[in-house]
PDB file of N, CA, C and O in Angstrom:
ATOM      1  N   MET A   1       0.844  -1.177   0.000  1.00  0.00           N
ATOM      2  CA  MET A   1       0.000   0.000   0.000  1.00  0.00           C
ATOM      3  C   MET A   1       0.891   1.243   0.000  1.00  0.00           C
ATOM      4  O   MET A   1       1.804   1.359   0.818  1.00  0.00           O
ATOM      5  N   TYR A   2       0.627   2.150  -0.902  1.00  0.00           N
ATOM      6  CA  TYR A   2       1.369   3.405  -1.000  1.00  0.00           C
ATOM      7  C   TYR A   2       0.535   4.513  -0.369  1.00  0.00           C
ATOM      8  O   TYR A   2      -0.691   4.521  -0.476  1.00  0.00           O
ATOM      9  N   VAL A   3       1.204   5.432   0.280  1.00  0.00           N
ATOM     10  CA  VAL A   3       0.529   6.501   1.004  1.00  0.00           C
ATOM     11  C   VAL A   3       1.070   7.855   0.553  1.00  0.00           C
ATOM     12  O   VAL A   3       2.281   8.062   0.478  1.00  0.00           O
ATOM     13  N   VAL A   4       0.157   8.765   0.256  1.00  0.00           N
ATOM     14  CA  VAL A   4       0.513  10.162   0.010  1.00  0.00           C
ATOM     15  C   VAL A   4       0.157  10.898   1.290  1.00  0.00           C
ATOM     16  O   VAL A   4      -0.938  10.737   1.827  1.00  0.00           O
ATOM     17  N   TYR A   5       1.087  11.703   1.771  1.00  0.00           N
ATOM     18  CA  TYR A   5       0.879  12.374   3.048  1.00  0.00           C
ATOM     19  C   TYR A   5       1.239  13.852   2.931  1.00  0.00           C
ATOM     20  O   TYR A   5       2.031  14.261   2.082  1.00  0.00           O
ATOM     21  N   VAL A   6       0.628  14.633   3.814  1.00  0.00           N
ATOM     22  CA  VAL A   6       0.951  16.052   3.907  1.00  0.00           C
ATOM     23  C   VAL A   6       1.346  16.317   5.356  1.00  0.00           C
ATOM     24  O   VAL A   6       0.614  15.989   6.290  1.00  0.00           O
ATOM     25  N   LEU A   7       2.513  16.914   5.517  1.00  0.00           N
ATOM     26  CA  LEU A   7       3.001  17.296   6.836  1.00  0.00           C
ATOM     27  C   LEU A   7       2.799  18.790   7.022  1.00  0.00           C
ATOM     28  O   LEU A   7       2.747  19.550   6.055  1.00  0.00           O
ATOM     29  N   TYR A   8       2.685  19.199   8.285  1.00  0.00           N
ATOM     30  CA  TYR A   8       2.525  20.618   8.591  1.00  0.00           C
ATOM     31  C   TYR A   8       3.462  21.000   9.730  1.00  0.00           C
ATOM     32  O   TYR A   8       3.540  20.310  10.747  1.00  0.00           O
ATOM     33  N   SER A   9       4.166  22.103   9.542  1.00  0.00           N
ATOM     34  CA  SER A   9       5.016  22.665  10.578  1.00  0.00           C
ATOM     35  C   SER A   9       4.322  23.908  11.110  1.00  0.00           C
ATOM     36  O   SER A   9       4.313  24.955  10.462  1.00  0.00           O
ATOM     37  N   LYS A  10       3.744  23.782  12.291  1.00  0.00           N
ATOM     38  CA  LYS A  10       2.976  24.887  12.862  1.00  0.00           C
ATOM     39  C   LYS A  10       3.855  26.103  13.143  1.00  0.00           C
ATOM     40  O   LYS A  10       3.432  27.236  12.912  1.00  0.00           O
ATOM     41  N   GLY A  11       5.061  25.886  13.634  1.00  0.00           N
ATOM     42  CA  GLY A  11       5.955  26.984  13.969  1.00  0.00           C
ATOM     43  C   GLY A  11       6.357  27.836  12.774  1.00  0.00           C
ATOM     44  O   GLY A  11       6.654  29.022  12.917  1.00  0.00           O
ATOM     45  N   TYR A  12       6.363  27.225  11.599  1.00  0.00           N
ATOM     46  CA  TYR A  12       6.774  27.940  10.383  1.00  0.00           C
ATOM     47  C   TYR A  12       5.636  28.091   9.376  1.00  0.00           C
ATOM     48  O   TYR A  12       5.817  28.694   8.318  1.00  0.00           O
ATOM     49  N   ASP A  13       4.465  27.544   9.701  1.00  0.00           N
ATOM     50  CA  ASP A  13       3.297  27.580   8.812  1.00  0.00           C
ATOM     51  C   ASP A  13       3.653  27.066   7.420  1.00  0.00           C
ATOM     52  O   ASP A  13       3.364  27.718   6.416  1.00  0.00           O
ATOM     53  N   ARG A  14       4.281  25.891   7.369  1.00  0.00           N
ATOM     54  CA  ARG A  14       4.713  25.284   6.110  1.00  0.00           C
ATOM     55  C   ARG A  14       4.124  23.901   5.974  1.00  0.00           C
ATOM     56  O   ARG A  14       3.851  23.225   6.965  1.00  0.00           O
ATOM     57  N   THR A  15       3.931  23.489   4.734  1.00  0.00           N
ATOM     58  CA  THR A  15       3.481  22.123   4.470  1.00  0.00           C
ATOM     59  C   THR A  15       4.502  21.416   3.596  1.00  0.00           C
ATOM     60  O   THR A  15       5.296  22.047   2.897  1.00  0.00           O
ATOM     61  N   TYR A  16       4.464  20.100   3.653  1.00  0.00           N
ATOM     62  CA  TYR A  16       5.323  19.263   2.813  1.00  0.00           C
ATOM     63  C   TYR A  16       4.490  18.075   2.373  1.00  0.00           C
ATOM     64  O   TYR A  16       3.827  17.442   3.194  1.00  0.00           O
ATOM     65  N   THR A  17       4.516  17.767   1.089  1.00  0.00           N
ATOM     66  CA  THR A  17       3.774  16.645   0.536  1.00  0.00           C
ATOM     67  C   THR A  17       4.752  15.587   0.061  1.00  0.00           C
ATOM     68  O   THR A  17       5.740  15.895  -0.605  1.00  0.00           O
ATOM     69  N   GLY A  18       4.471  14.334   0.408  1.00  0.00           N
ATOM     70  CA  GLY A  18       5.351  13.245   0.014  1.00  0.00           C
ATOM     71  C   GLY A  18       4.602  11.946  -0.165  1.00  0.00           C
ATOM     72  O   GLY A  18       3.385  11.881   0.006  1.00  0.00           O
ATOM     73  N   MET A  19       5.354  10.898  -0.516  1.00  0.00           N
ATOM     74  CA  MET A  19       4.789   9.580  -0.763  1.00  0.00           C
ATOM     75  C   MET A  19       5.702   8.542  -0.122  1.00  0.00           C
ATOM     76  O   MET A  19       6.925   8.677  -0.163  1.00  0.00           O
ATOM     77  N   THR A  20       5.112   7.509   0.468  1.00  0.00           N
ATOM     78  CA  THR A  20       5.886   6.470   1.134  1.00  0.00           C
ATOM     79  C   THR A  20       5.055   5.205   1.278  1.00  0.00           C
ATOM     80  O   THR A  20       3.867   5.188   0.956  1.00  0.00           O
ATOM     81  N   MET A  21       5.687   4.156   1.760  1.00  0.00           N
ATOM     82  CA  MET A  21       4.965   2.937   2.110  1.00  0.00           C
ATOM     83  C   MET A  21       4.866   2.796   3.633  1.00  0.00           C
ATOM     84  O   MET A  21       4.101   1.966   4.123  1.00  0.00           O
ATOM     85  N   ASP A  22       5.621   3.587   4.379  1.00  0.00           N
ATOM     86  CA  ASP A  22       5.625   3.522   5.840  1.00  0.00           C
ATOM     87  C   ASP A  22       5.595   4.941   6.407  1.00  0.00           C
ATOM     88  O   ASP A  22       6.637   5.575   6.577  1.00  0.00           O
ATOM     89  N   VAL A  23       4.401   5.427   6.694  1.00  0.00           N
ATOM     90  CA  VAL A  23       4.216   6.819   7.103  1.00  0.00           C
ATOM     91  C   VAL A  23       4.884   7.119   8.443  1.00  0.00           C
ATOM     92  O   VAL A  23       5.524   8.160   8.588  1.00  0.00           O
ATOM     93  N   SER A  24       4.748   6.235   9.417  1.00  0.00           N
ATOM     94  CA  SER A  24       5.324   6.525  10.727  1.00  0.00           C
ATOM     95  C   SER A  24       6.850   6.596  10.663  1.00  0.00           C
ATOM     96  O   SER A  24       7.460   7.450  11.306  1.00  0.00           O
ATOM     97  N   LYS A  25       7.457   5.711   9.900  1.00  0.00           N
ATOM     98  CA  LYS A  25       8.913   5.739   9.728  1.00  0.00           C
ATOM     99  C   LYS A  25       9.339   7.033   9.027  1.00  0.00           C
ATOM    100  O   LYS A  25      10.328   7.663   9.402  1.00  0.00           O
ATOM    101  N   ARG A  26       8.577   7.410   8.011  1.00  0.00           N
ATOM    102  CA  ARG A  26       8.916   8.614   7.240  1.00  0.00           C
ATOM    103  C   ARG A  26       8.793   9.869   8.102  1.00  0.00           C
ATOM    104  O   ARG A  26       9.631  10.766   8.014  1.00  0.00           O
ATOM    105  N   LEU A  27       7.755   9.936   8.935  1.00  0.00           N
ATOM    106  CA  LEU A  27       7.590  11.088   9.822  1.00  0.00           C
ATOM    107  C   LEU A  27       8.768  11.186  10.787  1.00  0.00           C
ATOM    108  O   LEU A  27       9.275  12.278  11.045  1.00  0.00           O
ATOM    109  N   LYS A  28       9.199  10.055  11.314  1.00  0.00           N
ATOM    110  CA  LYS A  28      10.360  10.047  12.212  1.00  0.00           C
ATOM    111  C   LYS A  28      11.607  10.566  11.499  1.00  0.00           C
ATOM    112  O   LYS A  28      12.405  11.296  12.087  1.00  0.00           O
ATOM    113  N   GLN A  29      11.774  10.189  10.230  1.00  0.00           N
ATOM    114  CA  GLN A  29      12.923  10.672   9.457  1.00  0.00           C
ATOM    115  C   GLN A  29      12.862  12.182   9.270  1.00  0.00           C
ATOM    116  O   GLN A  29      13.874  12.870   9.405  1.00  0.00           O
ATOM    117  N   HIS A  30      11.672  12.697   8.958  1.00  0.00           N
ATOM    118  CA  HIS A  30      11.526  14.146   8.791  1.00  0.00           C
ATOM    119  C   HIS A  30      11.853  14.870  10.097  1.00  0.00           C
ATOM    120  O   HIS A  30      12.581  15.862  10.092  1.00  0.00           O
ATOM    121  N   ASN A  31      11.321  14.381  11.201  1.00  0.00           N
ATOM    122  CA  ASN A  31      11.541  15.042  12.488  1.00  0.00           C
ATOM    123  C   ASN A  31      12.943  14.828  13.039  1.00  0.00           C
ATOM    124  O   ASN A  31      13.368  15.551  13.941  1.00  0.00           O
ATOM    125  N   ALA A  32      13.670  13.844  12.510  1.00  0.00           N
ATOM    126  CA  ALA A  32      15.066  13.625  12.908  1.00  0.00           C
ATOM    127  C   ALA A  32      16.019  14.404  12.003  1.00  0.00           C
ATOM    128  O   ALA A  32      17.235  14.223  12.064  1.00  0.00           O
ATOM    129  N   LYS A  33      15.456  15.265  11.172  1.00  0.00           N
ATOM    130  CA  LYS A  33      16.226  16.126  10.258  1.00  0.00           C
ATOM    131  C   LYS A  33      17.042  15.326   9.244  1.00  0.00           C
ATOM    132  O   LYS A  33      18.152  15.723   8.888  1.00  0.00           O
ATOM    133  N   GLN A  34      16.500  14.207   8.783  1.00  0.00           N
ATOM    134  CA  GLN A  34      17.177  13.369   7.803  1.00  0.00           C
ATOM    135  C   GLN A  34      16.768  13.701   6.370  1.00  0.00           C
ATOM    136  O   GLN A  34      17.218  13.047   5.429  1.00  0.00           O
ATOM    137  N   ASN A  35      15.925  14.707   6.201  1.00  0.00           N
ATOM    138  CA  ASN A  35      15.491  15.119   4.877  1.00  0.00           C
ATOM    139  C   ASN A  35      15.914  16.569   4.673  1.00  0.00           C
ATOM    140  O   ASN A  35      15.530  17.452   5.440  1.00  0.00           O
ATOM    141  N   LYS A  36      16.703  16.804   3.642  1.00  0.00           N
ATOM    142  CA  LYS A  36      17.274  18.124   3.385  1.00  0.00           C
ATOM    143  C   LYS A  36      16.213  19.230   3.261  1.00  0.00           C
ATOM    144  O   LYS A  36      16.404  20.340   3.759  1.00  0.00           O
ATOM    145  N   SER A  37      15.112  18.918   2.603  1.00  0.00           N
ATOM    146  CA  SER A  37      14.120  19.963   2.349  1.00  0.00           C
ATOM    147  C   SER A  37      13.185  20.235   3.521  1.00  0.00           C
ATOM    148  O   SER A  37      12.432  21.209   3.484  1.00  0.00           O
ATOM    149  N   THR A  38      13.211  19.399   4.563  1.00  0.00           N
ATOM    150  CA  THR A  38      12.309  19.622   5.692  1.00  0.00           C
ATOM    151  C   THR A  38      13.018  19.859   7.019  1.00  0.00           C
ATOM    152  O   THR A  38      12.370  20.227   7.999  1.00  0.00           O
ATOM    153  N   LYS A  39      14.315  19.660   7.074  1.00  0.00           N
ATOM    154  CA  LYS A  39      15.007  19.700   8.367  1.00  0.00           C
ATOM    155  C   LYS A  39      14.969  21.060   9.057  1.00  0.00           C
ATOM    156  O   LYS A  39      15.072  21.118  10.283  1.00  0.00           O
ATOM    157  N   ALA A  40      14.828  22.134   8.328  1.00  0.00           N
ATOM    158  CA  ALA A  40      14.819  23.467   8.933  1.00  0.00           C
ATOM    159  C   ALA A  40      13.482  23.813   9.600  1.00  0.00           C
ATOM    160  O   ALA A  40      13.383  24.819  10.303  1.00  0.00           O
ATOM    161  N   TYR A  41      12.461  22.988   9.385  1.00  0.00           N
ATOM    162  CA  TYR A  41      11.119  23.341   9.835  1.00  0.00           C
ATOM    163  C   TYR A  41      10.519  22.371  10.855  1.00  0.00           C
ATOM    164  O   TYR A  41       9.304  22.359  11.053  1.00  0.00           O
ATOM    165  N   VAL A  42      11.353  21.561  11.501  1.00  0.00           N
ATOM    166  CA  VAL A  42      10.829  20.615  12.495  1.00  0.00           C
ATOM    167  C   VAL A  42      10.268  21.368  13.695  1.00  0.00           C
ATOM    168  O   VAL A  42      10.753  22.459  13.994  1.00  0.00           O
ATOM    169  N   PRO A  43       9.283  20.845  14.386  1.00  0.00           N
ATOM    170  CA  PRO A  43       8.668  19.526  14.243  1.00  0.00           C
ATOM    171  C   PRO A  43       7.531  19.524  13.213  1.00  0.00           C
ATOM    172  O   PRO A  43       6.904  20.551  12.953  1.00  0.00           O
ATOM    173  N   TRP A  44       7.287  18.361  12.645  1.00  0.00           N
ATOM    174  CA  TRP A  44       6.232  18.144  11.667  1.00  0.00           C
ATOM    175  C   TRP A  44       5.138  17.272  12.268  1.00  0.00           C
ATOM    176  O   TRP A  44       5.403  16.396  13.092  1.00  0.00           O
ATOM    177  N   ILE A  45       3.902  17.527  11.842  1.00  0.00           N
ATOM    178  CA  ILE A  45       2.790  16.647  12.181  1.00  0.00           C
ATOM    179  C   ILE A  45       2.090  16.251  10.889  1.00  0.00           C
ATOM    180  O   ILE A  45       2.117  16.999   9.912  1.00  0.00           O
ATOM    181  N   ILE A  46       1.476  15.097  10.881  1.00  0.00           N
ATOM    182  CA  ILE A  46       0.733  14.642   9.703  1.00  0.00           C
ATOM    183  C   ILE A  46      -0.666  15.248   9.759  1.00  0.00           C
ATOM    184  O   ILE A  46      -1.369  15.128  10.762  1.00  0.00           O
ATOM    185  N   ILE A  47      -1.057  15.902   8.662  1.00  0.00           N
ATOM    186  CA  ILE A  47      -2.399  16.487   8.625  1.00  0.00           C
ATOM    187  C   ILE A  47      -3.300  15.808   7.596  1.00  0.00           C
ATOM    188  O   ILE A  47      -4.517  15.993   7.621  1.00  0.00           O
ATOM    189  N   PHE A  48      -2.711  15.021   6.688  1.00  0.00           N
ATOM    190  CA  PHE A  48      -3.508  14.423   5.618  1.00  0.00           C
ATOM    191  C   PHE A  48      -2.827  13.154   5.129  1.00  0.00           C
ATOM    192  O   PHE A  48      -1.614  13.133   4.919  1.00  0.00           O
ATOM    193  N   ILE A  49      -3.614  12.096   4.947  1.00  0.00           N
ATOM    194  CA  ILE A  49      -3.108  10.824   4.426  1.00  0.00           C
ATOM    195  C   ILE A  49      -4.122  10.257   3.444  1.00  0.00           C
ATOM    196  O   ILE A  49      -5.327  10.295   3.691  1.00  0.00           O
ATOM    197  N   GLU A  50      -3.627   9.733   2.330  1.00  0.00           N
ATOM    198  CA  GLU A  50      -4.446   9.017   1.355  1.00  0.00           C
ATOM    199  C   GLU A  50      -3.708   7.754   0.952  1.00  0.00           C
ATOM    200  O   GLU A  50      -2.504   7.794   0.702  1.00  0.00           O
ATOM    201  N   GLU A  51      -4.414   6.635   0.887  1.00  0.00           N
ATOM    202  CA  GLU A  51      -3.798   5.361   0.523  1.00  0.00           C
ATOM    203  C   GLU A  51      -4.149   4.981  -0.911  1.00  0.00           C
ATOM    204  O   GLU A  51      -5.244   5.254  -1.400  1.00  0.00           O
ATOM    205  N   PHE A  52      -3.169   4.333  -1.576  1.00  0.00           N
ATOM    206  CA  PHE A  52      -3.342   3.894  -2.957  1.00  0.00           C
ATOM    207  C   PHE A  52      -2.783   2.488  -3.117  1.00  0.00           C
ATOM    208  O   PHE A  52      -1.868   2.085  -2.398  1.00  0.00           O
ATOM    209  N   ASN A  53      -3.341   1.749  -4.066  1.00  0.00           N
ATOM    210  CA  ASN A  53      -2.893   0.382  -4.312  1.00  0.00           C
ATOM    211  C   ASN A  53      -1.609   0.319  -5.126  1.00  0.00           C
ATOM    212  O   ASN A  53      -0.818  -0.611  -4.969  1.00  0.00           O
ATOM    213  N   THR A  54      -1.399   1.302  -5.992  1.00  0.00           N
ATOM    214  CA  THR A  54      -0.211   1.277  -6.841  1.00  0.00           C
ATOM    215  C   THR A  54       0.625   2.536  -6.649  1.00  0.00           C
ATOM    216  O   THR A  54       0.123   3.592  -6.262  1.00  0.00           O
ATOM    217  N   ARG A  55       1.910   2.389  -6.929  1.00  0.00           N
ATOM    218  CA  ARG A  55       2.828   3.521  -6.836  1.00  0.00           C
ATOM    219  C   ARG A  55       2.447   4.608  -7.841  1.00  0.00           C
ATOM    220  O   ARG A  55       2.555   5.799  -7.551  1.00  0.00           O
ATOM    221  N   LEU A  56       2.003   4.187  -9.018  1.00  0.00           N
ATOM    222  CA  LEU A  56       1.623   5.126 -10.070  1.00  0.00           C
ATOM    223  C   LEU A  56       0.466   6.020  -9.631  1.00  0.00           C
ATOM    224  O   LEU A  56       0.498   7.231  -9.853  1.00  0.00           O
ATOM    225  N   GLU A  57      -0.555   5.429  -9.009  1.00  0.00           N
ATOM    226  CA  GLU A  57      -1.694   6.219  -8.522  1.00  0.00           C
ATOM    227  C   GLU A  57      -1.242   7.205  -7.441  1.00  0.00           C
ATOM    228  O   GLU A  57      -1.653   8.365  -7.437  1.00  0.00           O
ATOM    229  N   ALA A  58      -0.403   6.736  -6.538  1.00  0.00           N
ATOM    230  CA  ALA A  58       0.075   7.591  -5.455  1.00  0.00           C
ATOM    231  C   ALA A  58       0.909   8.740  -6.002  1.00  0.00           C
ATOM    232  O   ALA A  58       0.753   9.882  -5.570  1.00  0.00           O
ATOM    233  N   ARG A  59       1.777   8.452  -6.934  1.00  0.00           N
ATOM    234  CA  ARG A  59       2.638   9.492  -7.521  1.00  0.00           C
ATOM    235  C   ARG A  59       1.805  10.549  -8.242  1.00  0.00           C
ATOM    236  O   ARG A  59       2.104  11.742  -8.179  1.00  0.00           O
ATOM    237  N   LYS A  60       0.758  10.095  -8.926  1.00  0.00           N
ATOM    238  CA  LYS A  60      -0.127  11.009  -9.638  1.00  0.00           C
ATOM    239  C   LYS A  60      -0.812  11.974  -8.653  1.00  0.00           C
ATOM    240  O   LYS A  60      -0.909  13.174  -8.910  1.00  0.00           O
ATOM    241  N   ARG A  61      -1.280  11.430  -7.531  1.00  0.00           N
ATOM    242  CA  ARG A  61      -1.941  12.259  -6.521  1.00  0.00           C
ATOM    243  C   ARG A  61      -0.948  13.212  -5.855  1.00  0.00           C
ATOM    244  O   ARG A  61      -1.268  14.371  -5.592  1.00  0.00           O
ATOM    245  N   GLU A  62       0.265  12.709  -5.583  1.00  0.00           N
ATOM    246  CA  GLU A  62       1.304  13.558  -4.992  1.00  0.00           C
ATOM    247  C   GLU A  62       1.607  14.738  -5.905  1.00  0.00           C
ATOM    248  O   GLU A  62       1.697  15.877  -5.448  1.00  0.00           O
ATOM    249  N   LYS A  63       1.762  14.466  -7.186  1.00  0.00           N
ATOM    250  CA  LYS A  63       2.039  15.543  -8.143  1.00  0.00           C
ATOM    251  C   LYS A  63       0.894  16.555  -8.174  1.00  0.00           C
ATOM    252  O   LYS A  63       1.125  17.762  -8.246  1.00  0.00           O
ATOM    253  N   TYR A  64      -0.354  16.051  -8.117  1.00  0.00           N
ATOM    254  CA  TYR A  64      -1.507  16.948  -8.115  1.00  0.00           C
ATOM    255  C   TYR A  64      -1.480  17.857  -6.891  1.00  0.00           C
ATOM    256  O   TYR A  64      -1.703  19.062  -7.009  1.00  0.00           O
ATOM    257  N   LEU A  65      -1.209  17.290  -5.720  1.00  0.00           N
ATOM    258  CA  LEU A  65      -1.205  18.084  -4.492  1.00  0.00           C
ATOM    259  C   LEU A  65      -0.100  19.127  -4.472  1.00  0.00           C
ATOM    260  O   LEU A  65      -0.154  20.072  -3.685  1.00  0.00           O
ATOM    261  N   LYS A  66       0.899  18.968  -5.325  1.00  0.00           N
ATOM    262  CA  LYS A  66       1.989  19.944  -5.405  1.00  0.00           C
ATOM    263  C   LYS A  66       1.716  21.050  -6.425  1.00  0.00           C
ATOM    264  O   LYS A  66       2.515  21.975  -6.570  1.00  0.00           O
ATOM    265  N   THR A  67       0.585  20.953  -7.133  1.00  0.00           N
ATOM    266  CA  THR A  67       0.203  22.016  -8.071  1.00  0.00           C
ATOM    267  C   THR A  67      -0.494  23.129  -7.301  1.00  0.00           C
ATOM    268  O   THR A  67      -0.772  22.983  -6.111  1.00  0.00           O
ATOM    269  N   GLY A  68      -0.772  24.223  -7.964  1.00  0.00           N
ATOM    270  CA  GLY A  68      -1.472  25.340  -7.333  1.00  0.00           C
ATOM    271  C   GLY A  68      -2.839  24.940  -6.806  1.00  0.00           C
ATOM    272  O   GLY A  68      -3.204  25.314  -5.691  1.00  0.00           O
ATOM    273  N   ILE A  69      -3.595  24.190  -7.585  1.00  0.00           N
ATOM    274  CA  ILE A  69      -4.923  23.744  -7.165  1.00  0.00           C
ATOM    275  C   ILE A  69      -4.806  22.784  -5.984  1.00  0.00           C
ATOM    276  O   ILE A  69      -5.601  22.845  -5.046  1.00  0.00           O
ATOM    277  N   GLY A  70      -3.823  21.909  -6.034  1.00  0.00           N
ATOM    278  CA  GLY A  70      -3.598  20.968  -4.938  1.00  0.00           C
ATOM    279  C   GLY A  70      -3.209  21.673  -3.652  1.00  0.00           C
ATOM    280  O   GLY A  70      -3.664  21.295  -2.573  1.00  0.00           O
ATOM    281  N   ARG A  71      -2.371  22.694  -3.756  1.00  0.00           N
ATOM    282  CA  ARG A  71      -1.987  23.465  -2.566  1.00  0.00           C
ATOM    283  C   ARG A  71      -3.185  24.207  -1.977  1.00  0.00           C
ATOM    284  O   ARG A  71      -3.295  24.344  -0.759  1.00  0.00           O
ATOM    285  N   GLU A  72      -4.073  24.681  -2.832  1.00  0.00           N
ATOM    286  CA  GLU A  72      -5.300  25.328  -2.354  1.00  0.00           C
ATOM    287  C   GLU A  72      -6.166  24.321  -1.609  1.00  0.00           C
ATOM    288  O   GLU A  72      -6.752  24.651  -0.578  1.00  0.00           O
ATOM    289  N   PHE A  73      -6.252  23.089  -2.127  1.00  0.00           N
ATOM    290  CA  PHE A  73      -6.991  22.027  -1.443  1.00  0.00           C
ATOM    291  C   PHE A  73      -6.412  21.784  -0.055  1.00  0.00           C
ATOM    292  O   PHE A  73      -7.155  21.643   0.916  1.00  0.00           O
ATOM    293  N   ILE A  74      -5.088  21.735   0.038  1.00  0.00           N
ATOM    294  CA  ILE A  74      -4.419  21.511   1.320  1.00  0.00           C
ATOM    295  C   ILE A  74      -4.715  22.658   2.280  1.00  0.00           C
ATOM    296  O   ILE A  74      -4.977  22.427   3.461  1.00  0.00           O
ATOM    297  N   LYS A  75      -4.674  23.901   1.778  1.00  0.00           N
ATOM    298  CA  LYS A  75      -4.993  25.065   2.626  1.00  0.00           C
ATOM    299  C   LYS A  75      -6.414  24.967   3.159  1.00  0.00           C
ATOM    300  O   LYS A  75      -6.653  25.202   4.344  1.00  0.00           O
ATOM    301  N   THR A  76      -7.357  24.621   2.288  1.00  0.00           N
ATOM    302  CA  THR A  76      -8.750  24.481   2.684  1.00  0.00           C
ATOM    303  C   THR A  76      -8.885  23.385   3.733  1.00  0.00           C
ATOM    304  O   THR A  76      -9.587  23.549   4.731  1.00  0.00           O
ATOM    305  N   PHE A  77      -8.206  22.269   3.497  1.00  0.00           N
ATOM    306  CA  PHE A  77      -8.240  21.154   4.441  1.00  0.00           C
ATOM    307  C   PHE A  77      -7.641  21.579   5.779  1.00  0.00           C
ATOM    308  O   PHE A  77      -8.189  21.265   6.835  1.00  0.00           O
ATOM    309  N   LEU A  78      -6.538  22.281   5.735  1.00  0.00           N
ATOM    310  CA  LEU A  78      -5.854  22.742   6.947  1.00  0.00           C
ATOM    311  C   LEU A  78      -6.749  23.721   7.727  1.00  0.00           C
ATOM    312  O   LEU A  78      -6.847  23.635   8.951  1.00  0.00           O
ATOM    313  N   ASN A  79      -7.386  24.633   7.023  1.00  0.00           N
ATOM    314  CA  ASN A  79      -8.269  25.604   7.677  1.00  0.00           C
ATOM    315  C   ASN A  79      -9.476  24.944   8.313  1.00  0.00           C
ATOM    316  O   ASN A  79      -9.969  25.417   9.337  1.00  0.00           O
ATOM    317  N   SER A  80      -9.963  23.854   7.724  1.00  0.00           N
ATOM    318  CA  SER A  80     -11.116  23.152   8.302  1.00  0.00           C
ATOM    319  C   SER A  80     -10.736  22.405   9.571  1.00  0.00           C
ATOM    320  O   SER A  80     -11.605  22.093  10.386  1.00  0.00           O
ATOM    321  N   GLN A  81      -9.429  22.108   9.756  1.00  0.00           N
ATOM    322  CA  GLN A  81      -8.956  21.428  10.959  1.00  0.00           C
ATOM    323  C   GLN A  81      -8.890  22.365  12.150  1.00  0.00           C
ATOM    324  O   GLN A  81      -9.000  21.926  13.294  1.00  0.00           O
ATOM    325  N   ASN A  82      -8.713  23.650  11.890  1.00  0.00           N
ATOM    326  CA  ASN A  82      -8.564  24.640  12.983  1.00  0.00           C
ATOM    327  C   ASN A  82      -9.865  25.192  13.447  1.00  0.00           C
ATOM    328  O   ASN A  82      -9.894  26.026  14.352  1.00  0.00           O
TER     329      ASN A  82
END
C-alpha cells in the first residue's frame, strides 16, 4: 500500500507533501532532520493521508497536491482542521 501524506510545521506555517509505504517511519525521518528539504522546519505533524494500491496512482496524486490547485486544497483542508 502506497501513502501520500501532507506534513505541517505549525511553527513555520509550512506544508510538505510526500509519498511512502511507511508513514510513521517517514515522519520520524523528517523530524530527525534526515530530509534536506524539511530539516529546517521541524517539528512536523501529519495532517492528511491518502492510501493507494499502486505507486503510479500515489505518484499522480502527490504531483496533483503539489500544483497550485492541490496546494489550495491543502490550505482548505488545513483551515477546516482549525
